[in-house]
VOBA-1610 file (N, C-alpha, C; in pm, whole numbers, padded with zeros to 5 digits, always signed):
BEGIN
Met+02224-01877+00502Met+02099-01804+00516Met+02029-01793+00380Lys+01898-01803+00380Lys+01821-01793+00257Lys+01797-01648+00217Arg+01756-01628+00094Arg+01710-01498+00049Arg+01560-01513+00016Ser+01486-01407+00029Ser+01342-01413-00006Ser+01321-01345-00140Arg+01230-01406-00217Arg+01197-01355-00351Arg+01045-01348-00368Ile+00997-01243-00436Ile+00856-01238-00471Ile+00831-01336-00581Leu+00753-01443-00555Leu+00725-01544-00653Leu+00604-01515-00741Gly+00516-01432-00688Gly+00393-01400-00762Gly+00323-01283-00701Ala+00251-01205-00781Ala+00178-01090-00730Ala+00038-01091-00789Gly-00059-01039-00711Gly-00196-01035-00758Gly-00267-00913-00702His-00380-00878-00762His-00455-00762-00711His-00603-00772-00741Tyr-00680-00693-00672Tyr-00824-00681-00701Tyr-00868-00540-00665Val-00947-00483-00751Val-01009-00350-00719Val-01159-00364-00745Pro-01237-00288-00664Pro-01385-00295-00679Pro-01426-00252-00819Glu-01548-00296-00858Glu-01601-00268-00991Glu-01645-00121-01005Arg-01688-00059-00893Arg-01743+00076-00899Arg-01634+00178-00934Ile-01649+00248-01044Ile-01562+00354-01084Ile-01621+00487-01046Val-01549+00569-00974Val-01594+00700-00931Val-01511+00807-01003Thr-01573+00881-01092Thr-01504+00983-01168Thr-01500+01113-01090Asn-01416+01204-01137Asn-01408+01337-01076Asn-01541+01414-01095Asp-01604+01392-01206Asp-01734+01456-01229Asp-01838+01409-01125Glu-01831+01282-01092Glu-01925+01230-00987Glu-01894+01294-00854Leu-01770+01314-00821Leu-01733+01378-00696Leu-01784+01524-00692Ser-01787+01586-00808Ser-01831+01727-00814Ser-01981+01739-00781Gln-02052+01626-00785Gln-02194+01627-00744Gln-02207+01613-00592Met-02100+01572-00525Met-02101+01555-00379Met-02048+01674-00306Met-01951+01744-00365Met-01879+01853-00298Met-01840+01956-00401Asn-01794+02070-00353Asn-01755+02182-00441Asn-01618+02156-00497Thr-01613+02084-00606Thr-01489+02053-00675Thr-01517+02032-00824Asn-01413+02011-00902Asn-01432+01980-01042Asn-01311+01903-01093Asn-01323+01851-01213Asn-01220+01763-01271Asn-01086+01837-01278Glu-01085+01962-01324Glu-00961+02037-01341Glu-00890+02055-01206Trp-00965+02088-01100Trp-00908+02112-00968Trp-00841+01985-00916Ile-00908+01871-00929Ile-00858+01743-00883Ile-00734+01700-00960Val-00739+01705-01093Val-00630+01658-01176Val-00507+01746-01152Glu-00526+01876-01140Glu-00413+01968-01119Glu-00340+01939-00989Arg-00417+01907-00882Arg-00355+01886-00749Arg-00312+01745-00720Thr-00374+01649-00785Thr-00346+01506-00749Thr-00308+01421-00870Gly-00348+01458-00990Gly-00328+01375-01107Gly-00431+01264-01124Ile-00530+01257-01031Ile-00629+01151-01034Ile-00747+01191-01125Gln-00782+01098-01211Gln-00899+01118-01299Gln-01019+01035-01254Glu-00991+00921-01197Glu-01097+00834-01141Glu-01036+00740-01039Arg-01122+00677-00962Arg-01076+00586-00858Arg-01185+00478-00838Arg-01151+00372-00762Arg-01244+00267-00732Arg-01291+00275-00585Trp-01423+00272-00567Trp-01480+00265-00433Trp-01560+00137-00417Phe-01558+00083-00298Phe-01625-00045-00273Phe-01778-00029-00278Thr-01843-00143-00299Thr-01989-00149-00292Thr-02026-00219-00160Pro-02094-00150-00065Pro-02134-00212+00061Pro-02220-00337+00036Gly-02190-00442+00110Gly-02263-00567+00095Gly-02203-00654-00013Val-02111-00600-00089Val-02046-00683-00195Val-01896-00696-00166Asp-01826-00583-00145Asp-01682-00588-00125Asp-01651-00570+00024Thr-01553-00649+00070Thr-01495-00635+00201Thr-01344-00640+00189Val-01275-00592+00291Val-01129-00602+00290Val-01090-00747+00279Thr-01164-00838+00345Thr-01129-00981+00342Thr-01146-01041+00206Asn-01265-01020+00141Asn-01284-01091+00013Asn-01202-01027-00098Met-01175-00901-00092Met-01087-00836-00189Met-00945-00893-00178Ser-00897-00902-00053Ser-00758-00952-00033Ser-00752-01102-00070Ala-00858-01175-00050Ala-00858-01315-00088Ala-00847-01333-00239Lys-00915-01246-00314Lys-00908-01253-00460Lys-00768-01218-00505Ala-00708-01116-00446Ala-00572-01077-00481Ala-00474-01187-00444Ser-00494-01250-00331Ser-00404-01358-00285Ser-00412-01479-00374Arg-00529-01517-00415Arg-00546-01633-00503Arg-00475-01610-00638Met-00486-01486-00689Met-00414-01450-00811Met-00264-01461-00790Ala-00213-01409-00680Ala-00072-01413-00651Ala-00020-01559-00639Met-00095-01643-00572Met-00057-01781-00556Met-00060-01857-00689Glu-00160-01830-00771Glu-00165-01895-00902Glu-00046-01854-00986Arg-00010-01724-00984Arg+00105-01678-01063Arg+00239-01735-01006Ala+00239-01757-00874Ala+00361-01814-00811Ala+00371-01965-00834Gly+00261-02025-00876Gly+00258-02168-00898Gly+00261-02251-00771Ile+00199-02198-00667Ile+00193-02274-00541Ile+00045-02289-00498Ala+00019-02389-00420Ala-00114-02412-00366Ala-00134-02334-00236Val-00260-02310-00201Val-00287-02234-00080Val-00230-02306+00041Gln-00227-02440+00040Gln-00173-02515+00154Gln-00021-02494+00174Asp+00045-02439+00071Asp+00189-02415+00086Asp+00221-02289+00165Ile+00123-02209+00193Ile+00140-02081+00268Ile+00163-02117+00416Asp+00278-02068+00469Asp+00314-02095+00608Asp+00273-01982+00706Phe+00251-01861+00650Phe+00231-01746+00738Phe+00167-01635+00657Ile+00094-01546+00725Ile+00032-01429+00659Ile+00079-01302+00732Val+00121-01202+00655Val+00146-01071+00709Val+00051-00974+00634Phe-00038-00912+00708Phe-00148-00835+00647Phe-00134-00690+00687Ala-00120-00602+00587Ala-00109-00458+00613Ala-00241-00389+00580Thr-00305-00328+00679Thr-00426-00249+00656Thr-00451-00163+00777Ile-00513-00046+00755Ile-00562+00036+00866Ile-00716+00039+00863Thr-00775-00044+00776Thr-00920-00043+00764Thr-00973-00186+00772Ser-00933-00256+00877Ser-00977-00397+00894Ser-01130-00404+00898Asp-01183-00515+00852Asp-01328-00537+00854Asp-01385-00526+00995Tyr-01308-00568+01093Tyr-01350-00558+01233Tyr-01255-00465+01309Phe-01302-00404+01418Phe-01213-00330+01506Phe-01111-00429+01566Leu-01160-00547+01600Leu-01075-00662+01631Leu-01155-00788+01610Pro-01097-00897+01568Pro-00953-00917+01543Pro-00908-00851+01413Gly-00778-00857+01391Gly-00722-00802+01267Gly-00759-00882+01145Asn-00729-00829+01030Asn-00773-00893+00904Asn-00693-01018+00866Gly-00577-01037+00926Gly-00495-01154+00891Gly-00570-01282+00915Val-00634-01297+01030Val-00706-01420+01060Val-00834-01432+00975Leu-00893-01322+00938Leu-01011-01324+00851Leu-00974-01375+00710Leu-00860-01332+00662Leu-00811-01384+00535Leu-00774-01532+00547Gln-00712-01567+00655Gln-00679-01711+00677Gln-00803-01798+00666Arg-00911-01754+00731Arg-01036-01828+00726Arg-01092-01831+00585Glu-01091-01715+00517Glu-01147-01707+00383Glu-01073-01798+00286Leu-00943-01817+00307Leu-00866-01903+00215Leu-00872-02048+00253Gly-00935-02079+00366Gly-00949-02219+00407Gly-00824-02275+00473Leu-00736-02185+00523Leu-00618-02232+00595Leu-00654-02261+00739Asp-00577-02351+00804Asp-00620-02401+00934Asp-00562-02319+01050Ser-00436-02335+01080Ser-00386-02274+01204Ser-00250-02206+01187Ile-00223-02159+01064Ile-00097-02086+01047Ile-00108-01948+01114Gly+00011-01889+01144Gly+00012-01758+01206Gly-00031-01647+01113Ala-00087-01544+01171Ala-00130-01428+01091Ala-00095-01300+01171Leu-00020-01212+01108Leu+00029-01091+01175Leu-00028-00965+01104Asp-00075-00872+01181Asp-00136-00748+01122Asp-00039-00632+01142Ile-00027-00552+01035Ile+00064-00436+01033Ile-00025-00312+01013Arg-00005-00209+01098Arg-00086-00090+01089Arg+00003+00034+01063Asn+00064+00038+00947Asn+00153+00149+00914Asn+00105+00223+00791Ala-00026+00218+00768Ala-00092+00299+00666Ala-00022+00286+00529Cys+00014+00401+00469Cys+00068+00399+00334Cys+00203+00326+00324Ser+00274+00318+00432Ser+00400+00243+00433Ser+00380+00098+00473Gly+00255+00061+00497Gly+00228-00071+00555Gly+00279-00190+00479Phe+00263-00182+00346Phe+00305-00299+00269Phe+00454-00322+00274Ile+00533-00215+00265Ile+00679-00235+00274Ile+00719-00280+00414Tyr+00656-00228+00518Tyr+00678-00279+00653Tyr+00647-00427+00656Ala+00535-00468+00603Ala+00496-00610+00603Ala+00593-00696+00526Leu+00639-00643+00412Leu+00736-00714+00329Leu+00867-00732+00406Ser+00909-00628+00478Ser+01032-00638+00556Ser+01023-00743+00667Val+00909-00744+00736Val+00887-00845+00841Val+00892-00986+00783Ala+00822-01006+00671Ala+00816-01134+00606Ala+00957-01175+00559Asp+01033-01080+00509Asp+01169-01105+00461Asp+01256-01164+00568Gln+01242-01111+00695Gln+01320-01161+00803Gln+01284-01308+00835Phe+01156-01338+00834Phe+01113-01475+00863Phe+01167-01572+00759Ile+01166-01528+00632Ile+01215-01617+00525Ile+01365-01636+00538Lys+01440-01529+00558Lys+01588-01539+00563Lys+01638-01625+00677Thr+01565-01624+00787Thr+01610-01703+00902Thr+01564-01850+00891Gly+01487-01881+00790Gly+01444-02019+00771Gly+01318-02060+00847Met+01253-01962+00914Met+01135-01997+00991Met+01018-02038+00905Tyr+01002-01970+00785Tyr+00895-02002+00696Tyr+00949-02009+00554Lys+00878-02083+00467Lys+00916-02097+00325Lys+00834-02015+00229His+00706-02000+00263His+00613-01923+00178His+00525-01834+00264Ile+00533-01703+00243Ile+00456-01609+00323Ile+00368-01525+00229Leu+00244-01514+00266Leu+00149-01428+00190Leu+00157-01289+00255Val+00196-01190+00173Val+00209-01052+00219Val+00101-00967+00148Val+00014-00904+00224Val-00106-00842+00168Val-00112-00697+00211Gly-00158-00610+00119Gly-00195-00472+00151Gly-00332-00447+00096Ala-00427-00412+00180Ala-00565-00393+00134Ala-00636-00287+00216Glu-00725-00212+00154Glu-00794-00106+00224Glu-00934-00081+00165Ile-01025-00039+00252Ile-01146+00026+00212Ile-01144+00165+00281Gln-01099+00264+00206Gln-01088+00399+00263Gln-01207+00486+00237Ser-01286+00455+00132Ser-01394+00546+00093Ser-01501+00565+00201Ser-01517+00467+00290Ser-01615+00480+00395Ser-01565+00566+00511Ala-01440+00605+00510Ala-01384+00691+00614Ala-01362+00835+00567Leu-01417+00871+00451Leu-01391+01000+00391Leu-01506+01094+00420Asp-01473+01219+00450Asp-01569+01328+00463Asp-01599+01381+00324Lys-01713+01346+00269Lys-01743+01381+00130Lys-01819+01514+00122Ser-01784+01603+00214Ser-01839+01739+00208Ser-01730+01834+00161Asp-01766+01962+00147Asp-01664+02058+00102Asp-01545+02065+00199Glu-01572+02046+00328Glu-01468+02052+00429Glu-01366+01941+00413Gly-01407+01823+00368Gly-01318+01711+00355Gly-01268+01682+00217Arg-01294+01771+00122Arg-01267+01738-00019Arg-01119+01714-00050Ser-01028+01779+00025Ser-00886+01762-00009Ser-00837+01621+00008Ser-00899+01545+00099Ser-00864+01404+00114Ser-00965+01313+00044Ala-01089+01355+00034Ala-01194+01269-00025Ala-01167+01243-00173Val-01101+01333-00240Val-01078+01313-00383Val-00958+01221-00410Ile-00879+01192-00305Ile-00756+01116-00323Ile-00772+00967-00292Phe-00837+00931-00184Phe-00831+00795-00131Phe-00933+00701-00195Ala-00893+00574-00205Ala-00973+00476-00280Ala-00955+00337-00215Asp-01014+00237-00280Asp-01022+00102-00224Asp-00960+00002-00317Gly-00899-00103-00258Gly-00841-00210-00340Gly-00748-00298-00259Ala-00702-00404-00319Ala-00619-00502-00248Ala-00509-00554-00341Gly-00393-00577-00283Gly-00283-00639-00354Gly-00213-00739-00265Ala-00150-00839-00325Ala-00083-00943-00246Ala+00036-00997-00323Val+00135-01042-00251Val+00246-01114-00310Val+00275-01239-00231Val+00332-01339-00295Val+00382-01458-00229Val+00532-01442-00220Leu+00584-01444-00098Leu+00726-01434-00074Leu+00779-01575-00044Gly+00882-01615-00117Gly+00933-01753-00101Gly+01083-01754-00078Ala+01131-01862-00026Ala+01274-01879+00004Ala+01349-01926-00120Val+01464-01862-00147Val+01555-01905-00254Val+01697-01904-00198Glu+01790-01952-00272Glu+01929-01951-00226Glu+01984-01806-00219Glu+02080-01787-00137Glu+02132-01652-00108Glu+02190-01586-00233Asn+02239-01665-00326Asn+02303-01608-00444Asn+02205-01584-00558Glu+02074-01609-00534Glu+01972-01588-00634Glu+01911-01448-00623Ser+01834-01411-00724Ser+01767-01280-00721Ser+01660-01279-00614Gly+01635-01161-00557Gly+01535-01148-00450Gly+01550-01014-00383Ile+01498-01004-00260Ile+01505-00881-00184Ile+01649-00860-00136Leu+01703-00742-00173Leu+01839-00707-00132Leu+01842-00643+00005Ser+01749-00552+00032Ser+01743-00485+00162Ser+01609-00411+00177Thr+01571-00385+00303Thr+01456-00303+00333Thr+01495-00198+00438His+01427-00084+00438His+01466+00030+00521His+01339+00096+00575Leu+01325+00099+00707Leu+01202+00145+00774Leu+01231+00263+00864His+01137+00362+00860His+01156+00482+00944His+01019+00532+00989Ser+01020+00610+01099Ser+00898+00676+01146Ser+00932+00804+01223Gln+00833+00892+01236Gln+00850+01017+01307Gln+00713+01058+01365Gly+00685+01008+01483Gly+00554+01027+01545Gly+00520+01170+01582Ala+00620+01261+01578Ala+00592+01401+01605Ala+00487+01458+01512Tyr+00470+01395+01394Tyr+00378+01443+01295Tyr+00253+01356+01280Ala+00221+01277+01380Ala+00112+01183+01373Ala-00020+01248+01334Glu-00045+01366+01391Glu-00174+01430+01370Glu-00186+01507+01236Glu-00084+01503+01154Glu-00092+01562+01024Glu-00172+01477+00923Leu-00184+01348+00956Leu-00262+01256+00873Leu-00312+01144+00964Tyr-00442+01155+01006Tyr-00487+01056+01107Tyr-00639+01051+01109Cys-00689+00952+01182Cys-00832+00935+01204Cys-00849+00899+01350Ile-00921+00982+01426Ile-00926+00968+01570Ile-01008+00849+01618Ala-01124+00826+01557Ala-01217+00727+01611Ala-01237+00613+01512Pro-01279+00496+01565Pro-01309+00468+01708Pro-01180+00469+01794Ser-01193+00517+01914Ser-01079+00535+02000Ser-01099+00461+02132Ser-00993+00402+02185Ser-00998+00333+02315Ser-00960+00423+02431Ser-00921+00548+02402Ser-00872+00638+02508Ser-00981+00727+02569Gly-01103+00716+02521Gly-01215+00786+02582Gly-01296+00696+02670Lys-01406+00748+02722Lys-01491+00666+02810Lys-01553+00551+02731Val-01584+00578+02608Val-01636+00474+02519Val-01565+00486+02384Arg-01568+00380+02306Arg-01500+00383+02178Arg-01580+00457+02073Ile-01711+00459+02087Ile-01800+00527+01991Ile-01900+00603+02072Ser-01921+00731+02036Ser-02020+00814+02105Ser-02082+00908+02002Gln-02195+00966+02039Gln-02260+01062+01951Gln-02174+01186+01932Glu-02099+01223+02038Glu-02009+01337+02031Glu-01901+01315+01925Met-01845+01194+01919Met-01746+01160+01819Met-01805+01174+01676Ile-01925+01127+01665Ile-01992+01135+01532Ile-02017+01280+01495Asp-02066+01361+01590Asp-02093+01500+01563Asp-01970+01579+01530Arg-01857+01544+01591Arg-01732+01613+01563Arg-01665+01567+01433Gly-01711+01455+01380Gly-01649+01402+01259Gly-01522+01325+01289Asp-01511+01269+01410Asp-01390+01198+01446Asp-01365+01073+01367Phe-01468+01024+01296Phe-01453+00902+01218Phe-01400+00930+01079Phe-01387+01057+01044Phe-01335+01091+00912Phe-01183+01106+00913Leu-01122+01069+00804Leu-00980+01088+00784Leu-00951+01237+00777Lys-00847+01281+00848Lys-00803+01421+00846Lys-00660+01431+00799Met-00634+01524+00706Met-00502+01532+00647Met-00463+01679+00623Asn-00342+01713+00667Asn-00279+01839+00634Asn-00199+01819+00506Gly-00263+01843+00394Gly-00202+01808+00266Gly-00070+01874+00242Asn-00057+02002+00280Asn+00068+02075+00257Asn+00183+02011+00335Ala+00156+01977+00463Ala+00260+01917+00548Ala+00301+01779+00494Val+00202+01702+00449Val+00231+01570+00398Val+00318+01581+00272Phe+00284+01672+00181Phe+00361+01689+00058Phe+00505+01732+00092Lys+00517+01830+00181Lys+00649+01884+00214Lys+00742+01777+00269His+00690+01692+00359His+00775+01589+00418His+00795+01469+00322Ala+00691+01438+00245Ala+00700+01322+00156Ala+00811+01336+00056Val+00822+01452-00008Val+00922+01466-00113Val+01064+01455-00059Val+01084+01491+00064Val+01214+01475+00130Val+01242+01331+00167Arg+01145+01270+00238Arg+01169+01136+00285Arg+01175+01032+00174Phe+01095+01050+00072Phe+01102+00960-00045Phe+01249+00955-00098Met+01302+01073-00123Met+01438+01081-00178Met+01538+01016-00083Glu+01526+01044+00045Glu+01620+00991+00144Glu+01618+00839+00146Val+01498+00779+00148Val+01488+00637+00170Val+01522+00558+00042Ile+01500+00619-00072Ile+01542+00557-00198Ile+01695+00555-00206Gln+01752+00670-00173Gln+01900+00681-00176Gln+01961+00585-00072Glu+01897+00573+00043Glu+01947+00485+00152Glu+01952+00341+00096Ala+01853+00299+00024Ala+01852+00162-00031Ala+01962+00142-00134Leu+01979+00241-00219Leu+02088+00230-00321Leu+02226+00228-00254Asp+02246+00320-00157Asp+02375+00323-00088Asp+02408+00192-00014Ala+02306+00134+00047Ala+02325+00013+00124Ala+02373-00103+00034Asn+02341-00094-00093Asn+02378-00202-00185Asn+02482-00158-00289His+02544-00040-00265His+02653+00011-00347His+02606+00024-00494Leu+02488+00082-00510Leu+02431+00100-00643Leu+02400+00246-00664Gln+02378+00280-00791Gln+02347+00419-00830Gln+02203+00427-00884Lys+02150+00547-00888Lys+02012+00565-00944Lys+02007+00519-01087Glu+02118+00529-01158Glu+02120+00486-01300Glu+02103+00334-01312Asp+02126+00261-01198Asp+02113+00115-01204Asp+01968+00070-01197Leu+01881+00159-01155Leu+01737+00124-01139Leu+01672+00090-01273Asp+01596-00019-01271Asp+01516-00050-01391Asp+01371-00006-01372Leu+01325-00002-01247Leu+01186+00042-01225Leu+01169+00091-01078Leu+01114+00209-01065Leu+01076+00262-00935Leu+00925+00251-00920Ile+00879+00185-00816Ile+00735+00177-00787Ile+00710+00252-00657Pro+00672+00380-00667Pro+00643+00458-00546Pro+00503+00435-00498His+00482+00451-00365His+00345+00455-00313His+00268+00562-00391Gln+00145+00528-00430Gln+00065+00619-00510Gln-00011+00719-00423Ala+00063+00815-00367Ala+00004+00915-00278Ala-00055+01028-00356Asn+00021+01074-00456Asn-00016+01192-00535Asn+00074+01195-00654Leu+00018+01205-00774Leu+00100+01203-00895Leu+00206+01312-00894Arg+00175+01425-00833Arg+00272+01536-00826Arg+00393+01495-00746Ile+00374+01418-00640Ile+00486+01369-00559Ile+00573+01271-00642Ser+00507+01177-00710Ser+00579+01081-00790Ser+00659+01151-00902Gln+00601+01249-00963Gln+00668+01321-01070Gln+00788+01402-01018Tyr+00772+01457-00898Tyr+00881+01532-00838Tyr+00999+01437-00812Ile+00970+01317-00754Ile+01077+01221-00726Ile+01143+01177-00858Gln+01060+01151-00959Gln+01114+01109-01088Gln+01209+01216-01145Gln+01168+01342-01133Gln+01254+01451-01183Gln+01386+01459-01109Lys+01378+01447-00973Lys+01499+01457-00895Lys+01595+01341-00923Leu+01540+01227-00950Leu+01624+01107-00978Leu+01663+01103-01123Gln+01604+01189-01205Gln+01632+01194-01349Gln+01605+01060-01416Leu+01486+01006-01383Leu+01444+00878-01438Leu+01347+00901-01555Pro+01364+00830-01667Pro+01269+00838-01777Pro+01136+00777-01737Asp+01031+00808-01813Asp+00899+00757-01781Asp+00889+00606-01771Glu+00966+00539-01857Glu+00960+00391-01857Glu+01020+00326-01731Lys+01088+00408-01648Lys+01146+00354-01526Lys+01069+00392-01399Val+00946+00445-01416Val+00860+00479-01303Val+00720+00425-01333Phe+00663+00359-01233Phe+00527+00302-01252Phe+00427+00384-01172Asn+00326+00438-01240Asn+00217+00508-01172Asn+00085+00459-01222Asn-00010+00441-01128Asn-00146+00405-01164Asn-00250+00486-01089Ile-00205+00587-01013Ile-00292+00670-00931Ile-00395+00742-01018Met-00365+00763-01143Met-00452+00837-01235Met-00589+00774-01243Tyr-00594+00640-01238Tyr-00722+00572-01256Tyr-00758+00481-01135Leu-00672+00474-01035Leu-00703+00391-00919Leu-00704+00471-00787Gly-00652+00593-00786Gly-00645+00671-00664Gly-00540+00612-00567Asn-00550+00661-00444Asn-00456+00622-00338Asn-00522+00513-00253Thr-00481+00389-00267Thr-00535+00277-00192Thr-00450+00243-00070Thr-00376+00339-00021Thr-00299+00328+00105Thr-00208+00207+00101Ala-00226+00109+00188Ala-00135-00009+00192Ala-00146-00095+00065Gly-00251-00073-00013Gly-00273-00151-00134Gly-00197-00105-00255Thr-00145+00020-00256Thr-00094+00073-00379Thr+00023+00001-00435Ile+00122-00033-00353Ile+00243-00094-00406Ile+00218-00237-00456Pro+00151-00327-00379Pro+00126-00457-00433Pro+00035-00459-00555Ile-00060-00367-00562Ile-00143-00355-00683Ile-00057-00315-00800Ala+00028-00218-00779Ala+00120-00173-00886Ala+00214-00282-00930Leu+00267-00359-00836Leu+00355-00472-00871Leu+00282-00571-00958Ser+00158-00602-00923Ser+00081-00696-01001Ser+00053-00644-01142Gln+00017-00520-01153Gln-00010-00460-01283Gln+00121-00448-01365Ala+00229-00411-01303Ala+00357-00403-01372Ala+00397-00539-01432Trp+00372-00644-01353Trp+00401-00781-01401Trp+00313-00812-01524Glu+00184-00777-01516Glu+00093-00800-01630Glu+00135-00728-01754Gln+00193-00608-01736Gln+00234-00528-01849Gln+00373-00559-01899Gly+00435-00662-01844Gly+00567-00702-01888Gly+00680-00607-01848Arg+00658-00531-01742Arg+00759-00432-01703Arg+00852-00481-01592Leu+00832-00610-01553Leu+00922-00671-01453Leu+00992-00787-01520Lys+01119-00771-01548Lys+01196-00874-01615Lys+01299-00933-01522Lys+01338-01057-01548Lys+01432-01124-01461Lys+01559-01040-01440Asp+01598-01031-01312Asp+01715-00959-01264Asp+01706-00810-01276Asp+01587-00756-01312Asp+01569-00610-01306Asp+01587-00562-01163Leu+01643-00441-01149Leu+01656-00381-01017Leu+01532-00296-00990Ile+01457-00333-00889Ile+01326-00269-00858Ile+01337-00202-00723Cys+01291-00078-00714Cys+01286-00009-00585Cys+01141+00022-00554Leu+01098-00018-00437Leu+00966+00015-00380Leu+00989+00121-00274Ala+00907+00226-00270Ala+00923+00333-00170Ala+00788+00385-00130Ala+00774+00424-00003Ala+00646+00471+00047Ala+00663+00577+00156Phe+00562+00658+00169Phe+00559+00759+00279Phe+00411+00778+00317Gly+00384+00791+00447Gly+00245+00816+00484Gly+00227+00841+00633Ser+00104+00821+00679Ser+00064+00853+00813Ser+00161+00797+00916Gly+00184+00875+01019Gly+00274+00829+01128Gly+00368+00937+01182Phe+00435+01012+01101Phe+00475+00980+00967Phe+00558+00855+00966Thr+00541+00772+00861Thr+00627+00657+00838Thr+00675+00661+00696Trp+00796+00609+00668Trp+00843+00593+00535Trp+00934+00472+00525Ala+00946+00417+00404Ala+01016+00290+00392Ala+01055+00266+00248Ser+01151+00178+00228Ser+01190+00135+00092Ser+01234-00009+00093Ala+01225-00070-00023Ala+01278-00205-00042Ala+01346-00210-00179Leu+01461-00271-00186Leu+01534-00285-00312Leu+01542-00434-00342Leu+01512-00473-00465Leu+01512-00615-00500Leu+01550-00638-00642Arg+01601-00759-00664Arg+01625-00808-00799Arg+01509-00898-00832Trp+01447-00873-00946Trp+01328-00949-00979Trp+01364-01088-01030
//
């Protein structure tokens, strides 16, 4: 059986920088309030008519393929994680396939929000290990800013979420080589309504109505306290699960890349694991929470900064809407 390895990572974020001071012009907030609660100082929001989930993910994918040293024609399959596809249907996988000039390879869409990229990575890992595919493009990309309630009522989530895309090329290597050691996936739908967006919905008489618009059903809704309370528990559990599955200890970790949900959550996890700053990667301070995009963007930036070295033990971990949570442990 083969092992899968990340051969290259890439990312793209929109040019528009939105500072906390700019948000204070839209809603009753200020820089101190946002930084204290989230750690975010600025984020990237898309420009309508310029940025799309498709073209952002294509730019990230081309960077990942260039770094992996493979041509676009070498890609056998696409696994695309997003909850903000450019179309209600079809999913964004086929749109990326078209954008990259690929012909008829398969494209699978994953809708697991903040945990989406690790879910997508796990799915791709299975395809690689069984020998079905040799090179899979795994993507996480979102445009969240258009789904935010930028009024005082929605400020708790509007200050957090942002836009961007990340991608990795997953390739087959021999079983005794470095690569993905294990992945771990969980969900608990009992808490689905703690972080969700109702519309557009297929369960009503119509998918879009004036009533939905008037109620604000198109805006993201989040119970921040509930999310924080569950996240700090599940993050710890799923990281430990990955270490236990591979008979390793937290001291063996070279780098933890958590989903960039909230800097306070990442710092709490770091403290509990007793990891020094150089063993945790955070970029939420200047990029915000890009949902499925956070981990692949962080991987790409960590590679650029020289923080991913051969045979380093890397843990990826995420928690988000669903509730869903997941981890992946790998040797770089």
